[in-house]
C-alpha positions as CSV (number, residue, x, y, z in Angstrom):
1,X,49.7,-153.4,-19.9
2,X,53.1,-154.3,-21.3
3,X,55.8,-151.7,-21.8
4,X,58.3,-152.0,-24.6
5,X,61.5,-150.3,-25.9
6,X,61.7,-149.8,-29.7
7,X,65.1,-150.3,-31.1
8,X,65.6,-149.0,-34.7
9,X,68.1,-150.0,-37.4
10,X,68.2,-148.8,-41.0
11,X,68.8,-150.9,-44.0
12,X,68.7,-149.3,-47.5
13,X,67.9,-151.2,-50.6
14,X,68.2,-148.7,-53.5
15,X,68.0,-149.3,-57.2
16,X,71.4,-149.1,-58.8
17,X,70.3,-147.1,-61.8
18,X,69.2,-144.1,-59.7
19,X,71.8,-143.9,-57.0
20,X,71.5,-143.4,-53.3
21,X,68.8,-140.5,-53.0
22,X,66.3,-142.2,-50.7
23,X,66.4,-142.0,-46.9
24,X,64.2,-143.7,-44.4
25,X,64.5,-143.1,-40.6
26,X,62.7,-142.8,-37.3
27,X,62.7,-139.8,-35.0
28,X,64.8,-141.3,-32.1
29,X,66.7,-144.5,-31.4
30,X,64.7,-145.5,-28.3
31,X,60.9,-145.0,-28.0
32,X,59.0,-145.8,-24.9
33,X,55.5,-147.2,-25.3
34,X,52.6,-144.9,-24.6
35,X,54.7,-142.0,-23.3
36,X,56.7,-141.2,-26.5
37,X,55.7,-140.8,-30.1
38,X,57.0,-142.8,-33.1
39,X,57.6,-140.9,-36.3
40,X,58.8,-142.5,-39.6
41,X,60.0,-140.3,-42.4
42,X,60.8,-141.4,-45.9
43,X,62.3,-138.7,-48.2
44,X,63.6,-138.6,-51.8
45,X,65.7,-135.7,-53.2
46,X,66.5,-134.8,-56.8
47,X,69.6,-132.7,-57.2
48,X,70.6,-130.3,-60.0
49,X,73.9,-132.2,-60.4
50,X,72.3,-135.6,-60.9
51,X,72.4,-137.0,-64.4
52,X,68.8,-138.3,-63.8
53,X,67.5,-134.9,-62.7
54,X,64.4,-135.2,-65.0
55,X,63.2,-138.2,-63.0
56,X,59.6,-137.7,-61.8
57,X,58.2,-139.3,-58.6
58,X,54.8,-140.9,-59.2
59,X,54.2,-142.8,-55.9
60,X,55.6,-143.1,-52.4
61,X,54.4,-145.5,-49.7
62,X,55.4,-147.0,-46.3
63,X,54.4,-150.6,-45.5
64,X,54.8,-153.0,-42.6
65,X,56.2,-156.5,-43.3
66,X,53.1,-158.3,-42.0
67,X,50.3,-155.7,-41.7
68,X,50.7,-154.3,-45.2
69,X,50.4,-150.7,-46.3
70,X,50.7,-148.0,-43.6
71,X,50.5,-144.8,-45.7
72,X,50.5,-144.0,-49.4
73,X,50.9,-140.7,-51.3
74,X,50.5,-140.1,-55.1
75,X,50.9,-137.2,-57.3
76,X,47.2,-136.5,-57.6
77,X,45.9,-137.7,-54.2
78,X,46.3,-136.9,-50.5
79,X,47.8,-139.4,-48.0
80,X,45.8,-142.6,-47.5
81,X,46.3,-145.1,-44.6
82,X,45.6,-148.6,-43.4
83,X,42.8,-149.1,-40.8
84,X,44.9,-151.7,-38.9
85,X,47.9,-149.3,-38.7
86,X,46.0,-146.0,-38.0
87,X,48.5,-143.2,-37.3
88,X,47.9,-140.0,-35.5
89,X,49.3,-137.6,-38.1
90,X,50.4,-137.9,-41.7
91,X,51.9,-135.5,-44.1
92,X,53.8,-135.5,-47.3
93,X,54.3,-134.1,-50.8
94,X,55.6,-135.2,-54.2
95,X,57.8,-132.4,-55.5
96,X,59.4,-132.8,-58.9
97,X,61.2,-129.5,-58.9
98,X,65.0,-129.7,-59.0
99,X,66.6,-129.2,-55.5
100,X,63.3,-130.0,-53.8
101,X,62.4,-133.0,-51.7
102,X,59.5,-135.4,-51.9
103,X,58.6,-137.0,-48.6
104,X,56.1,-139.1,-46.6
105,X,55.9,-138.9,-42.9
106,X,53.6,-140.7,-40.4
107,X,53.4,-140.3,-36.6
108,X,51.9,-142.4,-33.8
109,X,51.7,-140.2,-30.7
110,X,51.7,-143.3,-28.4
111,X,54.0,-146.1,-29.5
112,X,52.6,-149.7,-28.9
113,X,53.6,-153.3,-29.2
114,X,51.6,-153.5,-32.5
115,X,54.1,-151.2,-34.2
116,X,56.9,-153.7,-33.9
117,X,58.4,-155.2,-37.0
118,X,60.1,-154.3,-40.3
119,X,59.0,-151.2,-42.3
120,X,59.8,-150.6,-46.0
121,X,59.6,-147.3,-47.9
122,X,59.2,-147.6,-51.6
123,X,59.4,-144.9,-54.3
124,X,58.0,-145.3,-57.9
125,X,59.7,-142.8,-60.2
126,X,59.7,-142.3,-64.0
127,X,63.0,-141.5,-65.7
128,X,63.5,-139.2,-68.7
129,X,62.8,-142.2,-71.1
130,X,59.5,-142.9,-69.4
131,X,60.8,-146.1,-67.7
132,X,59.5,-146.8,-64.1
133,X,62.3,-147.2,-61.6
134,X,61.9,-148.4,-58.0
135,X,63.7,-147.2,-54.9
136,X,63.3,-148.9,-51.5
137,X,64.7,-148.5,-48.0
138,X,63.8,-150.4,-44.8
139,X,64.2,-150.2,-41.0
140,X,63.3,-152.6,-38.1
141,X,61.4,-151.8,-35.0
142,X,62.0,-154.3,-32.1
143,X,60.0,-154.2,-28.9
144,X,61.4,-154.9,-25.4
145,X,59.7,-154.8,-22.0
146,X,59.9,-151.5,-20.1
147,X,60.9,-151.8,-16.5
148,X,58.9,-150.1,-13.7
149,X,62.1,-148.3,-12.6
150,X,62.3,-146.7,-16.1
151,X,58.6,-145.6,-15.8
152,X,59.3,-144.2,-12.4
153,X,62.3,-142.2,-13.7
154,X,60.1,-140.9,-16.5
155,X,57.6,-139.7,-14.0
156,X,60.4,-138.0,-12.1
157,X,61.8,-136.4,-15.3
158,X,58.3,-135.3,-16.3
159,X,57.7,-133.8,-12.9
160,X,60.9,-131.9,-13.2
161,X,60.0,-130.7,-16.7
162,X,56.6,-129.5,-15.4
163,X,58.2,-127.6,-12.6
164,X,60.7,-126.1,-15.0
165,X,57.8,-125.1,-17.2
166,X,56.0,-123.5,-14.3
167,X,59.1,-121.6,-13.3
168,X,59.4,-120.3,-16.9
169,X,55.7,-119.4,-17.0
170,X,56.1,-117.4,-13.7
171,X,59.2,-115.8,-15.0
172,X,57.5,-115.0,-18.3
173,X,54.5,-113.6,-16.4
174,X,56.8,-111.3,-14.4
175,X,58.5,-110.3,-17.6
176,X,55.2,-109.6,-19.3
177,X,54.1,-107.4,-16.3
178,X,57.4,-105.6,-16.5
179,X,57.1,-105.2,-20.3
180,X,53.5,-103.9,-19.9
181,X,54.7,-101.3,-17.4
182,X,57.5,-100.3,-19.8
183,X,55.0,-100.1,-22.7
184,X,52.7,-97.9,-20.7
185,X,55.6,-95.7,-19.8
186,X,56.7,-95.6,-23.4
187,X,53.1,-94.9,-24.4
188,X,53.0,-91.9,-22.0
189,X,56.3,-90.7,-23.3
190,X,55.1,-91.1,-26.9
191,X,52.0,-89.1,-26.2
192,X,54.0,-86.4,-24.5
193,X,56.3,-86.3,-27.4
194,X,53.4,-86.1,-29.8
195,X,51.9,-83.2,-27.8
196,X,55.3,-81.5,-27.8
197,X,55.7,-82.1,-31.6
198,X,52.2,-80.6,-32.2
199,X,53.2,-77.5,-30.2
200,X,56.5,-77.3,-32.2
201,X,54.6,-77.7,-35.5
202,X,52.3,-74.9,-34.6
203,X,55.2,-72.6,-33.4
204,X,57.1,-73.5,-36.6
205,X,54.0,-72.8,-38.8
206,X,53.6,-69.4,-37.1
207,X,57.3,-68.7,-37.6
208,X,57.1,-69.7,-41.2
209,X,54.1,-67.4,-41.7
210,X,56.0,-64.6,-39.9
211,X,59.1,-65.2,-42.1
212,X,56.9,-65.2,-45.2
213,X,55.3,-62.0,-44.1
214,X,58.7,-60.5,-43.4
215,X,60.0,-61.8,-46.8
216,X,57.1,-60.3,-48.7
217,X,56.9,-56.6,-49.4
218,X,54.3,-54.5,-47.7
219,X,54.1,-52.2,-50.7
220,X,55.7,-51.6,-54.1
221,X,58.2,-49.3,-52.4
222,X,59.9,-52.4,-51.1
223,X,60.2,-54.0,-54.5
224,X,63.4,-53.9,-56.5
225,X,63.4,-55.3,-60.0
226,X,65.2,-54.9,-63.3
227,X,61.8,-55.0,-65.0
228,X,59.7,-51.8,-65.4
229,X,56.5,-53.5,-64.5
230,X,56.5,-56.5,-62.1
231,X,53.6,-58.4,-60.4
232,X,54.2,-59.2,-56.8
233,X,52.2,-60.5,-53.8
234,X,52.3,-58.2,-50.8
235,X,52.5,-59.3,-47.2
236,X,48.7,-58.7,-47.0
237,X,48.2,-61.3,-49.7
238,X,47.1,-58.8,-52.3
239,X,48.6,-59.3,-55.8
240,X,49.6,-56.0,-57.4
241,X,51.5,-54.7,-60.4
242,X,54.4,-52.3,-59.5
243,X,56.0,-49.6,-61.5
244,X,59.7,-49.8,-60.5
245,X,61.2,-47.0,-62.6
246,X,58.9,-44.0,-63.0
247,X,60.2,-41.1,-60.8
248,X,62.2,-43.5,-58.7
249,X,59.7,-46.4,-58.8
250,X,57.7,-47.7,-55.8
251,X,54.3,-47.1,-57.5
252,X,51.3,-49.4,-57.1
253,X,49.3,-49.3,-60.3
254,X,45.5,-49.5,-59.8
255,X,44.3,-48.8,-63.3
256,X,46.0,-49.6,-66.6
257,X,44.8,-49.5,-70.2
258,X,46.6,-49.5,-73.5
259,X,44.6,-51.4,-76.2
260,X,41.0,-51.8,-75.0
261,X,41.2,-55.6,-74.8
262,X,39.4,-55.5,-71.4
263,X,35.9,-54.0,-71.2
264,X,35.8,-51.3,-68.4
265,X,32.0,-50.7,-68.6
266,X,31.2,-52.6,-65.5
267,X,29.0,-52.4,-62.4
268,X,29.7,-51.4,-58.7
269,X,30.6,-54.9,-57.5
270,X,33.3,-55.4,-60.1
271,X,34.8,-51.9,-59.5
272,X,34.7,-52.6,-55.8
273,X,36.5,-56.0,-56.1
274,X,38.7,-55.4,-59.1
275,X,38.9,-57.0,-62.6
276,X,41.1,-57.5,-65.6
277,X,44.3,-59.5,-66.3
278,X,47.9,-58.8,-65.3
279,X,49.1,-61.0,-68.2
280,X,47.1,-59.0,-70.7
281,X,48.2,-55.7,-69.0
282,X,44.7,-54.1,-68.6
283,X,43.0,-54.1,-65.1
284,X,41.4,-52.2,-62.3
285,X,42.7,-53.1,-58.8
286,X,39.4,-52.6,-57.1
287,X,38.2,-49.7,-54.9
288,X,38.1,-51.8,-51.7
289,X,41.7,-52.9,-52.2
290,X,42.7,-49.2,-52.9
291,X,40.9,-48.2,-49.7
292,X,42.7,-50.8,-47.7
293,X,46.1,-49.8,-49.0
294,X,45.6,-46.1,-48.3
295,X,43.6,-46.1,-45.1
296,X,46.5,-46.4,-42.7
297,X,49.3,-44.4,-44.4
298,X,49.7,-41.4,-46.6
299,X,49.9,-41.8,-50.4
300,X,50.5,-39.6,-53.4
301,X,48.8,-40.1,-56.8
302,X,50.1,-40.1,-60.4
303,X,48.5,-40.4,-63.8
304,X,50.7,-41.4,-66.8
305,X,49.1,-40.8,-70.2
306,X,49.9,-40.9,-73.9
307,X,48.2,-39.2,-76.7
308,X,49.4,-38.8,-80.3
309,X,52.7,-40.4,-79.4
310,X,53.4,-37.9,-76.6
311,X,53.6,-38.7,-72.9
312,X,52.0,-36.6,-70.2
313,X,51.7,-37.0,-66.4
314,X,49.7,-35.5,-63.6
315,X,50.9,-35.7,-60.0
316,X,48.8,-35.0,-56.9
317,X,50.6,-34.6,-53.6
318,X,48.0,-36.4,-51.5
319,X,45.6,-39.3,-52.2
320,X,42.9,-40.9,-50.2
321,X,39.9,-43.1,-51.0
322,X,37.2,-43.4,-48.4
323,X,35.4,-46.7,-47.7
324,X,32.3,-48.2,-49.4
325,X,29.9,-46.7,-46.9
326,X,31.3,-43.3,-48.0
327,X,30.8,-44.3,-51.6
328,X,34.6,-44.4,-52.2
329,X,34.8,-40.7,-52.0
330,X,38.0,-39.2,-53.7
331,X,40.4,-36.9,-51.8
332,X,43.5,-35.6,-53.6
333,X,46.0,-32.9,-52.9
334,X,47.8,-30.2,-55.0
335,X,48.5,-30.7,-58.7
336,X,51.8,-30.7,-60.7
337,X,52.7,-32.1,-64.1
338,X,52.3,-31.7,-67.9
339,X,48.8,-33.1,-68.4
340,X,46.9,-30.2,-66.9
341,X,44.7,-30.3,-63.8
342,X,41.6,-31.9,-65.3
343,X,41.0,-33.8,-62.1
344,X,40.1,-30.6,-60.1
345,X,36.4,-31.1,-61.1
346,X,36.4,-34.6,-59.5
347,X,37.9,-33.7,-56.1
348,X,35.7,-34.8,-53.2
349,X,33.2,-36.6,-55.5
350,X,31.7,-40.1,-55.0
351,X,32.3,-43.1,-57.3
352,X,29.5,-43.8,-59.8
353,X,28.8,-46.9,-61.9
354,X,25.9,-47.6,-64.3
355,X,24.1,-49.6,-61.5
356,X,24.9,-47.1,-58.6
357,X,24.4,-43.4,-59.3
358,X,26.3,-41.2,-56.9
359,X,27.0,-38.2,-59.1
360,X,25.6,-34.7,-58.9
361,X,23.7,-34.7,-62.1
362,X,20.0,-34.5,-61.2
363,X,18.4,-36.1,-64.2
364,X,21.0,-38.6,-65.5
365,X,23.6,-41.2,-64.6
366,X,27.0,-39.9,-65.9
367,X,28.4,-43.5,-65.9
368,X,25.7,-44.5,-68.5
369,X,26.2,-41.3,-70.6
370,X,30.1,-41.6,-70.5
371,X,30.1,-45.4,-70.8
372,X,32.4,-45.8,-67.9
373,X,32.8,-45.4,-64.1
374,X,34.4,-42.5,-62.3
375,X,34.2,-39.9,-59.6
376,X,31.7,-37.9,-61.7
377,X,30.4,-34.4,-60.8
378,X,27.6,-33.6,-63.3
379,X,29.6,-35.4,-65.6
380,X,33.4,-35.3,-66.3
381,X,36.6,-33.7,-67.5
382,X,38.3,-37.0,-67.0
383,X,36.8,-40.3,-68.1
384,X,39.8,-42.8,-68.3
385,X,37.5,-45.8,-67.6
386,X,35.3,-44.8,-70.6
387,X,34.8,-46.3,-74.1
388,X,38.4,-47.0,-75.4
389,X,39.3,-45.5,-78.7
390,X,36.2,-43.3,-79.0
391,X,36.3,-39.7,-80.0
392,X,33.0,-38.8,-78.4
393,X,31.9,-37.7,-74.9
394,X,31.9,-41.4,-73.9
395,X,35.6,-41.9,-74.8
396,X,38.5,-42.5,-72.4
397,X,39.6,-38.8,-72.3
398,X,41.6,-36.3,-70.3
399,X,40.0,-32.9,-71.2
400,X,43.2,-30.7,-71.0
401,X,45.0,-33.0,-73.5
402,X,42.4,-34.7,-75.7
403,X,39.1,-32.9,-75.2
404,X,36.8,-35.9,-76.0
405,X,39.3,-38.0,-77.9
406,X,40.6,-41.1,-76.1
407,X,44.2,-41.4,-74.8
408,X,46.3,-44.2,-76.2
409,X,47.7,-45.2,-72.8
410,X,46.6,-44.7,-69.2
411,X,48.1,-45.7,-65.9
412,X,46.9,-44.5,-62.5
413,X,49.2,-45.3,-59.6
414,X,49.8,-44.5,-56.0
415,X,52.9,-44.5,-53.8
416,X,53.5,-44.2,-50.0
417,X,54.8,-40.9,-48.8
418,X,57.7,-41.1,-46.3
């Protein structure tokens, strides 16, 4: 086999109307046959500053002086080649955008004697007037015999490069092992940090809950407000309406009526759980909630009433409501006030609704007769959950004030005793 050295020289033949925008070159000045590749690159650039910037490239090709076309690229087709000059790789593009380059590039991985000769790159371009212009550039490839000594030196150089590559691979392998160890350590540290963060989050959440509980009042006695009536959420989570002014304030209101907008003729479950609307201002807090509030501390009881534009109150020194198993039995202390002690008939009585009769009347349900729900005996001297506005025995009355007439305002409230 013959070995040759390729010597390259560039000669440009460019159309004078378009200027020097075409370049044609090879990858290196000396290319050894078989052991080195040959790459020819032809490129054409349109600049924004050119007066002919509207020129469009239609065709670009590289040809050999004797063997003809090597490779061709057009606007609408991929690269095509010559079977006698088959190249290893070819790439290119025709780009007619300003400041972008059109190019055609062919590569032979193993240069050979057949590649010797003159090569020409030609560009067909259309100017702004539609006229076709031609640009061309050429270079020569001359072949010289490669000496055995040069080939031997190439083998030595190649062996050195292989050894250098092996050394790098070993070094990279050691580095990869070290990096893996560091990554594993970082992973463990990260997992430990996540576990610590999770613990911190839980502690922080508990602290927040504790702070929220500390920030929230435990009863209406802890509430200070410029408003007479204010709705707050206690530390227990129960939402209540507080009376902040009457007799020093601190009262938790558990029943309130003033216009009859809320129907109080309801069953056991609703009186147990509570009903009504704080926004409307009529509600019943619920017997279970009242029991929970009063089961661990001592409370006092107060009724505030209005009838015929006059205000009355009844105060009881002690108040306790037993649980549902004990039918929400009512326990109250001594009376004082201006309303009269109409509640004395209801002391130690069980709560009755139309669907759960716990009163002492043998033949009738007082809740049905009185159209309400209360701690009835064998019916009632007080029926504040009765039929609002009625002047009959089923009205919302306080016997000592109204007989059977309904009051025009009713609030029942409790307050912790120091």
